[in-house]
N, C-alpha and C positions, 0 to 999 in steps of 0.2 A: 396345155398348161393352164391352170386355174390361178386365180389371185383375188385378193381383197385388200382394201385400204380402210383404215379407221383413223379418226383424228379427234382431238379434244382441245378446247381452249382452256388455258390455265392462267389464273390471275397472279402471275409472277413474270419476272423478266426471262427472256430466253436463256440468258447466262445462268440464272438461278436454277432453272429446270434442267439445263444441260449438266450442271454440277451434280444434280441428283442422279440422272439417268445415263450420263455419258461414259461412265466407267463400266466397260463391258462385263467384267466379272463381279459387279456389285448389284446384279438384278434382284437379288434377295432383299436388298434394302428398300425397294419400292414395289415389287410385284408380290402380292399376297399368295400366289400359287407356288412361289419359290421359298422353301424353308432355309436353304443355304446354297452357296455357290462358291466354287473354288476355281481359280484361274490356273491353267496348266500351259506352260510353254512347251511345244513339241515341234521339232524341226523348224524352229524359228518363227512359228506361228502360235498365236494365242487361242486357246480353247477354254470354254467354261463348262464345268460339270455342275449341273443344277440338280439339287435334291428337291423333289416336289413336296409341298406341304402336306399333301394327303397321305404321304408315306407309301404311295403305290407306284413310284417310278422315278426315273432319273433321265435327264436329257444332257446330251453332249453336243455342244455347238462350237463352230469354228468362226472366228472373226475374220472376215474377208477384207474389209476396209474400215478405217476409223479416221475421222477428220474433225478435229476440234474447231477449225475455222468455219466449216459449214454446219457444225453441230449435227453430225450424222454418223452412223455406222451401219454396215451391212454384214450379215452373218448367215451361216448355213447350219442347218440341223444335221448332225452326223448320225445320231442315235436318239431314239425317244419313243414314247408310247403313242404319239399321234399317228393316225392311219394315213400318212402322206409320205411322199418321197420328193426328192429334188426341191427341197424347201429352202428358199433364199429370201430373207427378209431385210428390210431397212427400217431403222428407227431414227427419226430426226426431229429437230426443234427449229422453229422459225418464229419470226415476229408475228403475233396474232393481232386481232382487233383490240383486245384489252390487256394484252400481256404476251403470252407465248402460245404457240400452237404446236402440239405434239402430233406427229404423223407416223403411223406404223403401217407398213405395207408388206405384202408377201406374194410371191409366185411359187406354185407347188404343183405336184401331181397327186391326185387322190389315189389311195391304195386300198382297194377292197371295199370302198364305200362310195356313195354318190358325191359329186362335186358339191351339191347343196348341203349335204350332211357335213362334209369336210369344212365348208365355209362356216357353218354354224359353230363347229367346234373351235376353229381358229378365231372367229369373231368373238366368241366368249372369252378366250384367253386374252385377246387384244383389249376388249372393252373392260375386263377386270383390271388389267394393268393400267390402262389410261385413266380410269376412274380413281384408282389408288394414287396415281401421280397428282391428279387434280386435288384430291383430299389432303395431300401433303402441304398444299399452299393455301388452305382455307383459313 
């Protein structure tokens, strides 16, 4: 099992940042790689269907846990273009040194590529999203 974690400090309160990113099916409102996102309830569980901004793919994810008290959620990728399987990620917000700290971590299995290459791809997605969150509060 492989995994990475990325984080960023944001000059806003944790509650303000969570208000932006804490709604699972609203990822398109803060992540520039997501053009649109639709929440779908299936078998009592929430899924999000993300349309990628480049027009070359879609991702289906399942919400595993969501906790407004700890400002975190965990999700699983069910389908998507990334060359990985068994992808389980957590996005959370906590008090930072000057405001809020956003932490995004994942565990996964590479599929058909090296772990280093998979790490690079996922890190790019995480860093793009984290930088976009930071820019929302500048």
